[in-house]
Backbone as a chain_set.jsonl record, in Angstrom:
{"seq": "NEPLLRERNYAGFDKLTKEEWQKRFREANISDVEDSYDWKIPGGESARDIEVRLKNFLSKLSETKTDNDETFIFTHGELLQVLRVMLHKVDPSDYIKFKTTIKNCQIFIFNLDPKTNTLLSEETYFYENGQWHKGAYDKNSGIMEISE", "coords": {"N": [[0.806, -1.205, 0.0], [2.048, 1.163, -0.525], [2.171, 4.371, -1.676], [4.233, 5.457, -3.242], [5.023, 3.387, -4.828], [3.164, 2.974, -6.751], [1.477, 2.241, -9.89], [2.509, 3.496, -13.113], [1.343, 6.72, -14.003], [-0.963, 7.236, -16.407], [-2.711, 9.221, -17.029], [-5.442, 8.498, -17.258], [-5.598, 7.267, -19.741], [-4.9, 4.613, -19.593], [-7.171, 3.284, -18.933], [-8.581, 2.857, -21.191], [-9.55, 0.978, -24.148], [-7.225, -0.682, -26.346], [-7.62, 0.135, -28.985], [-9.147, 2.519, -28.648], [-7.302, 3.995, -27.21], [-5.234, 4.3, -29.121], [-6.652, 5.758, -31.056], [-7.276, 8.156, -29.665], [-4.678, 9.049, -29.211], [-3.836, 9.581, -31.83], [-5.651, 11.639, -32.467], [-4.786, 13.595, -30.685], [-2.321, 14.022, -31.641], [-0.145, 12.55, -30.588], [2.566, 10.392, -30.233], [2.12, 6.9, -30.28], [3.993, 5.009, -29.988], [6.434, 5.885, -29.092], [8.598, 5.806, -26.271], [10.529, 7.092, -24.661], [12.769, 8.0, -21.971], [11.855, 10.408, -20.994], [9.379, 10.772, -22.124], [5.886, 11.366, -21.969], [2.359, 11.117, -21.466], [0.22, 13.908, -21.787], [-0.425, 15.243, -18.653], [0.216, 12.898, -17.446], [2.78, 10.549, -16.333], [6.326, 10.359, -16.789], [9.072, 8.041, -17.321], [11.192, 9.153, -16.001], [9.87, 10.679, -14.061], [8.85, 8.602, -12.532], [11.235, 7.602, -11.577], [11.967, 9.578, -9.724], [10.009, 9.16, -7.742], [10.721, 6.547, -7.014], [13.317, 6.932, -5.989], [12.683, 8.429, -3.723], [11.216, 6.483, -2.318], [13.222, 4.491, -1.912], [14.987, 5.92, -0.351], [13.443, 6.331, 1.965], [13.225, 3.647, 2.679], [15.894, 2.944, 3.227], [16.315, 4.263, 5.583], [15.157, 2.682, 7.511], [15.947, 0.002, 7.252], [18.218, -2.706, 8.025], [21.573, -4.043, 7.561], [21.217, -6.793, 7.221], [18.633, -7.178, 6.443], [16.049, -8.387, 4.305], [14.232, -7.27, 1.547], [11.04, -7.239, 0.186], [9.372, -6.32, -2.661], [6.379, -5.598, -4.151], [5.167, -4.777, -7.179], [4.469, -2.855, -10.177], [5.088, -3.322, -13.743], [6.173, -1.051, -15.179], [7.341, 0.486, -13.157], [9.195, -1.343, -12.24], [10.833, -1.541, -14.492], [12.081, 0.969, -14.451], [13.384, 0.827, -11.983], [15.243, -1.184, -12.577], [16.789, 0.191, -14.498], [17.901, 2.148, -12.842], [19.343, 0.568, -10.946], [21.148, -0.815, -12.582], [22.514, 1.28, -13.533], [22.012, 2.454, -16.034], [22.24, 4.586, -18.79], [19.803, 7.065, -19.282], [19.285, 7.593, -21.997], [19.551, 5.151, -23.178], [17.369, 3.757, -22.414], [15.128, 2.668, -23.873], [16.347, 0.618, -25.366], [17.25, -0.967, -23.282], [14.991, -1.785, -21.93], [12.88, -4.528, -21.094], [10.539, -7.135, -21.845], [8.198, -7.579, -19.405], [6.632, -10.078, -17.69], [3.344, -10.934, -16.441], [3.265, -11.35, -12.982], [5.964, -11.941, -12.857], [9.068, -12.622, -11.3], [11.682, -10.807, -9.894], [14.943, -10.855, -8.654], [17.125, -8.983, -6.898], [20.394, -8.67, -5.955], [22.029, -6.823, -3.705], [24.881, -4.952, -2.65], [25.196, -4.611, 0.764], [26.334, -2.403, 2.002], [26.858, -0.391, 0.103], [24.718, -0.396, -1.586], [25.047, -1.17, -4.195], [24.409, -2.897, -7.203], [24.844, -6.33, -7.277], [24.018, -8.706, -8.484], [21.422, -9.91, -10.701], [18.524, -11.761, -11.09], [15.821, -13.584, -12.61], [12.542, -15.039, -12.549], [9.949, -16.748, -14.2], [6.737, -18.005, -15.199], [5.749, -19.831, -17.949], [4.082, -21.227, -20.703], [3.504, -23.659, -19.383], [5.753, -24.216, -17.839], [8.477, -23.335, -15.606], [10.805, -20.694, -15.982], [14.146, -19.469, -15.855], [16.081, -16.554, -15.568], [19.14, -14.807, -15.939], [20.98, -11.887, -15.534], [23.573, -10.895, -17.587], [26.291, -9.049, -16.995], [28.477, -8.442, -18.63], [27.704, -8.907, -21.33], [25.355, -7.54, -21.359], [22.887, -8.678, -21.572], [19.876, -10.417, -20.784], [19.984, -13.62, -19.997], [18.039, -16.415, -20.66], [16.907, -19.461, -19.31], [15.61, -22.826, -19.132]], "CA": [[0.0, 0.0, 0.0], [2.95, 2.314, -0.571], [1.839, 5.202, -2.842], [5.406, 5.694, -4.087], [5.211, 2.216, -5.694], [1.989, 2.812, -7.607], [1.704, 2.111, -11.335], [2.728, 4.735, -13.862], [0.135, 7.492, -14.268], [-1.21, 7.472, -17.827], [-3.752, 10.253, -17.131], [-6.709, 7.908, -17.665], [-5.505, 6.524, -20.995], [-4.772, 3.19, -19.274], [-8.517, 2.716, -18.75], [-9.17, 2.72, -22.519], [-9.137, -0.16, -24.964], [-6.071, -0.36, -27.184], [-8.11, 0.869, -30.146], [-9.509, 3.867, -28.213], [-6.009, 4.614, -26.841], [-4.573, 4.712, -30.366], [-7.485, 6.807, -31.675], [-7.08, 9.409, -28.918], [-3.297, 9.491, -29.46], [-3.831, 10.194, -33.17], [-6.386, 12.901, -32.382], [-3.979, 14.563, -29.931], [-1.013, 14.068, -32.292], [0.83, 11.984, -29.655], [3.076, 9.103, -30.699], [1.753, 5.773, -29.418], [5.096, 4.042, -29.972], [7.59, 6.413, -28.376], [8.62, 5.605, -24.83], [11.825, 7.493, -24.125], [12.763, 8.211, -20.52], [11.148, 11.645, -20.666], [8.086, 10.803, -22.797], [4.7, 11.135, -21.143], [1.064, 11.607, -21.915], [-0.114, 15.124, -21.036], [-1.081, 14.949, -17.375], [0.702, 11.62, -16.936], [4.142, 10.468, -15.805], [7.407, 9.787, -17.582], [9.941, 7.149, -16.548], [11.985, 10.023, -15.107], [8.992, 10.985, -12.923], [8.818, 7.388, -11.705], [12.545, 7.536, -10.903], [11.906, 10.462, -8.553], [9.237, 8.435, -6.715], [11.519, 5.41, -6.553], [14.397, 7.442, -5.135], [12.059, 8.759, -2.434], [10.91, 5.224, -1.637], [14.471, 3.852, -1.486], [15.517, 6.728, 0.749], [12.641, 5.952, 3.139], [13.567, 2.271, 3.016], [17.241, 2.889, 3.8], [16.253, 4.787, 6.95], [14.618, 1.686, 8.442], [16.467, -1.358, 7.104], [19.569, -3.006, 8.485], [22.363, -4.753, 6.553], [20.766, -8.18, 7.038], [17.225, -7.204, 6.029], [15.635, -8.657, 2.929], [13.066, -6.463, 1.247], [10.203, -7.737, -0.902], [8.581, -5.245, -3.245], [5.396, -6.048, -5.128], [4.86, -3.564, -7.923], [4.083, -2.957, -11.572], [6.174, -3.441, -14.704], [6.837, 0.215, -15.51], [8.186, 0.846, -12.035], [10.293, -2.303, -12.236], [11.746, -1.147, -15.578], [12.868, 2.114, -13.988], [14.27, 0.315, -10.931], [16.354, -1.87, -13.253], [17.64, 1.241, -15.076], [18.642, 2.761, -11.739], [20.296, -0.381, -10.35], [22.19, -1.128, -13.568], [23.141, 2.556, -13.905], [21.84, 2.605, -17.48], [21.996, 5.96, -19.206], [18.414, 7.193, -19.738], [19.182, 7.565, -23.464], [19.517, 3.738, -23.559], [16.194, 3.175, -21.757], [14.32, 1.86, -24.787], [17.113, -0.597, -25.69], [17.427, -1.775, -22.068], [13.708, -2.317, -21.473], [12.577, -5.91, -21.423], [9.147, -7.473, -21.602], [7.985, -8.142, -18.075], [5.411, -10.876, -17.707], [2.543, -10.897, -15.222], [3.753, -12.127, -11.833], [7.385, -12.271, -12.992], [9.824, -12.352, -10.082], [13.059, -10.353, -10.065], [15.718, -10.866, -7.417], [18.3, -8.132, -6.992], [21.324, -8.84, -4.849], [22.743, -5.561, -3.556], [25.887, -4.829, -1.599], [24.473, -3.952, 1.858], [26.973, -1.154, 2.426], [26.838, 0.633, -0.951], [23.507, -0.592, -2.403], [25.445, -1.433, -5.572], [23.876, -4.154, -7.702], [25.81, -7.419, -7.442], [23.464, -9.636, -9.461], [19.985, -9.862, -10.949], [17.964, -12.941, -11.741], [14.374, -13.499, -12.736], [11.807, -16.291, -12.715], [8.591, -16.559, -14.705], [6.045, -19.216, -15.619], [5.227, -19.662, -19.296], [3.884, -22.47, -21.461], [3.494, -24.825, -18.513], [7.002, -24.475, -17.107], [9.205, -22.208, -15.035], [12.031, -20.287, -16.66], [15.03, -18.65, -15.044], [16.944, -15.664, -16.33], [20.185, -14.124, -15.185], [21.525, -10.775, -16.312], [25.014, -10.97, -17.8], [26.781, -7.671, -17.043], [29.423, -8.256, -19.738], [27.004, -8.824, -22.615], [24.208, -6.653, -21.242], [21.726, -9.45, -22.023], [19.253, -11.318, -19.846], [20.022, -14.995, -20.526], [16.902, -17.174, -20.147], [17.033, -20.911, -19.408], [14.417, -23.543, -18.619]], "C": [[0.846, 1.265, 0.0], [2.665, 3.145, -1.822], [3.031, 5.456, -3.774], [5.658, 4.54, -5.062], [4.024, 1.987, -6.624], [2.401, 2.707, -9.079], [1.906, 3.489, -11.956], [1.389, 5.415, -14.149], [0.046, 7.785, -15.763], [-2.373, 8.437, -18.046], [-5.072, 9.702, -17.673], [-6.666, 7.122, -18.957], [-5.425, 5.013, -20.739], [-6.118, 2.51, -19.054], [-9.21, 2.453, -20.086], [-8.766, 1.411, -23.177], [-7.939, 0.274, -25.806], [-6.488, 0.486, -28.395], [-8.452, 2.318, -29.792], [-8.244, 4.666, -27.844], [-5.35, 5.158, -28.113], [-5.335, 5.841, -31.063], [-7.248, 8.156, -30.983], [-5.664, 9.949, -29.102], [-3.224, 10.186, -30.818], [-4.507, 11.564, -33.133], [-5.566, 13.988, -31.678], [-2.577, 14.72, -30.525], [0.112, 13.638, -31.339], [1.279, 10.642, -30.217], [2.651, 7.998, -29.737], [2.846, 4.714, -29.391], [6.323, 4.57, -29.232], [7.472, 6.092, -26.901], [10.011, 5.904, -24.31], [11.677, 7.77, -22.63], [11.948, 9.436, -20.119], [9.761, 11.75, -21.303], [6.966, 10.591, -21.796], [3.471, 11.694, -21.838], [0.793, 12.895, -21.143], [-0.923, 14.784, -19.78], [-0.607, 13.655, -16.745], [2.134, 11.709, -16.438], [5.103, 9.91, -16.842], [8.17, 8.792, -16.71], [10.78, 7.976, -15.574], [11.165, 10.428, -13.879], [8.921, 9.797, -11.968], [10.122, 7.268, -10.931], [12.561, 8.403, -9.643], [11.148, 9.775, -7.42], [10.051, 7.289, -6.13], [12.656, 5.85, -5.632], [13.862, 7.824, -3.759], [11.759, 7.498, -1.637], [12.185, 4.583, -1.095], [15.128, 4.62, -0.349], [14.778, 6.405, 2.05], [13.024, 4.563, 3.625], [14.926, 2.199, 3.713], [17.277, 3.422, 5.231], [15.847, 3.724, 7.961], [15.281, 0.318, 8.351], [17.877, -1.48, 7.671], [20.275, -3.818, 7.402], [21.84, -6.148, 6.262], [19.317, -8.288, 6.588], [17.078, -7.606, 4.565], [14.353, -7.874, 2.706], [12.338, -7.063, 0.056], [9.328, -6.594, -1.372], [7.658, -5.851, -4.288], [4.928, -4.807, -5.876], [4.523, -3.879, -9.366], [5.298, -2.909, -12.488], [6.909, -2.156, -15.012], [7.783, 0.633, -14.393], [9.4, -0.075, -11.965], [11.312, -1.978, -13.331], [12.658, -0.018, -15.111], [13.824, 1.685, -12.876], [15.473, -0.39, -11.545], [17.321, -0.869, -13.876], [18.511, 1.853, -13.98], [19.713, 1.819, -11.193], [21.448, -0.717, -11.289], [22.941, 0.116, -14.036], [23.153, 2.761, -15.428], [21.585, 4.078, -17.777], [20.559, 6.057, -19.72], [18.253, 7.18, -21.256], [19.136, 6.126, -23.99], [18.303, 3.008, -22.991], [15.423, 2.226, -22.667], [15.033, 0.556, -25.136], [17.206, -1.537, -24.488], [16.128, -2.424, -21.607], [13.536, -3.765, -21.921], [11.085, -6.132, -21.199], [9.051, -8.117, -20.232], [6.63, -8.826, -18.088], [4.648, -10.707, -16.395], [3.145, -11.835, -14.186], [5.212, -12.562, -11.974], [8.118, -11.813, -11.732], [11.23, -11.909, -10.47], [13.721, -10.366, -8.7], [16.984, -10.049, -7.67], [19.145, -8.355, -5.751], [22.185, -7.587, -4.792], [23.794, -5.664, -2.466], [25.234, -4.047, -0.46], [25.081, -2.609, 2.281], [26.819, -0.038, 1.383], [25.555, 0.629, -1.782], [23.83, -0.739, -3.883], [24.923, -2.801, -5.977], [24.994, -5.168, -7.899], [25.328, -8.414, -8.483], [21.957, -9.432, -9.578], [19.591, -11.185, -11.584], [16.457, -12.806, -11.741], [13.783, -14.89, -12.934], [10.421, -15.954, -13.249], [8.064, -17.894, -15.213], [5.434, -18.966, -16.979], [5.16, -21.015, -19.987], [4.054, -23.715, -20.591], [4.795, -25.125, -17.795], [7.635, -23.182, -16.608], [10.477, -21.964, -15.832], [12.83, -19.418, -15.7], [15.868, -17.787, -15.975], [17.963, -15.039, -15.41], [20.781, -13.055, -16.086], [23.037, -10.916, -16.373], [25.531, -9.546, -17.985], [27.687, -7.426, -18.245], [28.719, -8.073, -21.076], [25.838, -7.839, -22.574], [22.905, -7.337, -21.632], [21.201, -10.309, -20.862], [19.2, -12.697, -20.49], [18.917, -15.799, -19.859], [17.158, -18.672, -20.358], [15.767, -21.55, -18.859], [14.751, -24.221, -17.322]], "O": [[0.407, 2.314, 0.471], [2.898, 2.666, -2.932], [2.842, 5.651, -4.975], [6.419, 4.693, -6.017], [3.899, 0.916, -7.219], [3.525, 3.041, -9.452], [1.519, 4.508, -11.385], [0.415, 4.749, -14.499], [0.884, 8.499, -16.314], [-2.957, 8.467, -19.129], [-5.744, 10.367, -18.462], [-7.602, 6.379, -19.254], [-5.842, 4.223, -21.586], [-6.188, 1.282, -18.995], [-10.304, 1.889, -20.115], [-7.761, 0.805, -22.807], [-7.679, 1.468, -25.955], [-5.794, 1.429, -28.776], [-8.1, 3.239, -30.529], [-8.143, 5.858, -28.135], [-4.961, 6.324, -28.173], [-4.728, 6.769, -31.597], [-7.044, 9.172, -31.648], [-5.463, 11.163, -29.146], [-2.623, 11.253, -30.942], [-3.997, 12.531, -33.699], [-5.647, 15.162, -32.039], [-1.747, 15.454, -29.988], [1.171, 14.263, -31.283], [0.446, 9.838, -30.636], [2.802, 8.137, -28.523], [2.649, 3.636, -28.831], [7.162, 3.785, -28.791], [6.376, 6.102, -26.342], [10.611, 5.089, -23.609], [10.566, 7.77, -22.101], [11.409, 9.487, -19.013], [9.04, 12.715, -21.05], [7.066, 9.759, -20.895], [3.54, 12.602, -22.666], [1.106, 12.97, -19.955], [-1.962, 14.126, -19.848], [-0.99, 13.344, -15.617], [2.643, 12.794, -16.158], [4.725, 9.084, -17.673], [7.94, 8.712, -15.503], [11.045, 7.542, -14.453], [11.706, 10.512, -12.776], [8.93, 9.966, -10.749], [10.121, 6.878, -9.763], [13.109, 8.002, -8.616], [11.588, 9.801, -6.271], [10.074, 7.081, -4.917], [12.921, 5.209, -4.614], [14.513, 7.573, -2.745], [12.012, 7.441, -0.433], [12.221, 4.173, 0.065], [15.759, 4.021, 0.522], [15.397, 6.227, 3.1], [13.137, 4.324, 4.827], [15.082, 1.466, 4.69], [18.169, 3.071, 6.003], [16.157, 3.848, 9.146], [15.183, -0.463, 9.298], [18.618, -0.503, 7.778], [19.644, -4.235, 6.43], [22.009, -6.64, 5.146], [18.825, -9.395, 6.373], [17.874, -7.217, 3.71], [13.489, -7.824, 3.582], [12.953, -7.361, -0.968], [8.623, -5.972, -0.577], [8.111, -6.539, -5.203], [4.36, -3.893, -5.278], [4.318, -5.038, -9.729], [6.389, -2.513, -12.078], [8.136, -2.153, -15.1], [8.898, 1.082, -14.655], [10.507, 0.372, -11.664], [12.516, -2.122, -13.121], [13.865, -0.048, -15.35], [14.966, 2.143, -12.84], [16.6, -0.212, -11.083], [18.536, -1.05, -13.798], [19.712, 2.052, -14.168], [20.859, 2.225, -11.001], [22.586, -0.884, -10.851], [23.879, 0.027, -14.829], [24.151, 3.177, -16.016], [20.803, 4.732, -17.087], [20.136, 5.216, -20.513], [17.197, 6.796, -21.757], [18.724, 5.902, -25.129], [18.217, 1.783, -23.076], [15.102, 1.106, -22.271], [14.399, -0.498, -25.198], [17.238, -2.757, -24.651], [16.146, -3.479, -20.973], [13.994, -4.16, -22.994], [10.449, -5.394, -20.447], [9.749, -9.089, -19.943], [5.616, -8.229, -18.449], [5.236, -10.377, -15.365], [3.49, -12.977, -14.49], [5.648, -13.471, -11.269], [7.823, -10.756, -11.174], [11.891, -12.559, -11.279], [13.13, -9.939, -7.708], [17.797, -10.377, -8.534], [18.656, -8.239, -4.627], [22.969, -7.315, -5.702], [23.614, -6.378, -1.48], [24.761, -2.932, -0.68], [24.388, -1.775, 2.863], [26.666, 1.129, 1.744], [25.326, 1.535, -2.584], [22.984, -0.464, -4.734], [24.983, -3.753, -5.198], [25.971, -4.901, -8.598], [26.121, -8.917, -9.278], [21.311, -8.871, -8.693], [20.251, -11.665, -12.506], [15.885, -12.024, -10.982], [14.451, -15.799, -13.427], [9.793, -14.993, -12.804], [8.823, -18.782, -15.599], [4.685, -18.005, -17.16], [6.068, -21.838, -19.867], [4.667, -24.698, -21.007], [4.93, -26.191, -17.196], [7.366, -22.094, -17.116], [11.134, -22.897, -16.292], [12.271, -18.727, -14.849], [16.308, -18.235, -17.033], [17.683, -14.772, -14.241], [21.053, -13.299, -17.261], [23.702, -11.042, -15.345], [25.251, -8.905, -18.998], [27.677, -6.337, -18.819], [29.083, -7.2, -21.864], [25.383, -7.36, -23.613], [21.931, -6.671, -21.981], [21.973, -10.85, -20.07], [18.441, -12.909, -21.436], [18.853, -15.866, -18.631], [17.569, -19.096, -21.438], [14.957, -20.894, -18.204], [13.893, -24.874, -16.728]]}, "num_chains": 1, "name": "protein.A"}
């Protein structure tokens, strides 16, 4: 119930069907395919806006947690995308290339250095086509390697 972890604000467009969304974008002369770090629907939020919320949340969290605490965060895909950008220290200009498809109920595990909050590793688990899959982010290649 943490408001700082809410879904991205799409100014009501998220309540529309895909067809209505696209129609309204055309009428307002808004690209429905762009999603740079600073792009947003008028009245909505950009990824950069989400980053500000996330930084506030992480600051609040760091005030209460100890080195041995594990933290579980249940949130939405857009927020998770921005968290990954922050943890991997991805330049916002590479946001679109770095984004990955996040599946419903996909689990990400981030292992952070308790003293510096630097990302040590990232892995993910998701269920698809009747089986579980595991992914691990390879820092050298910059690719999430998925295995069964």
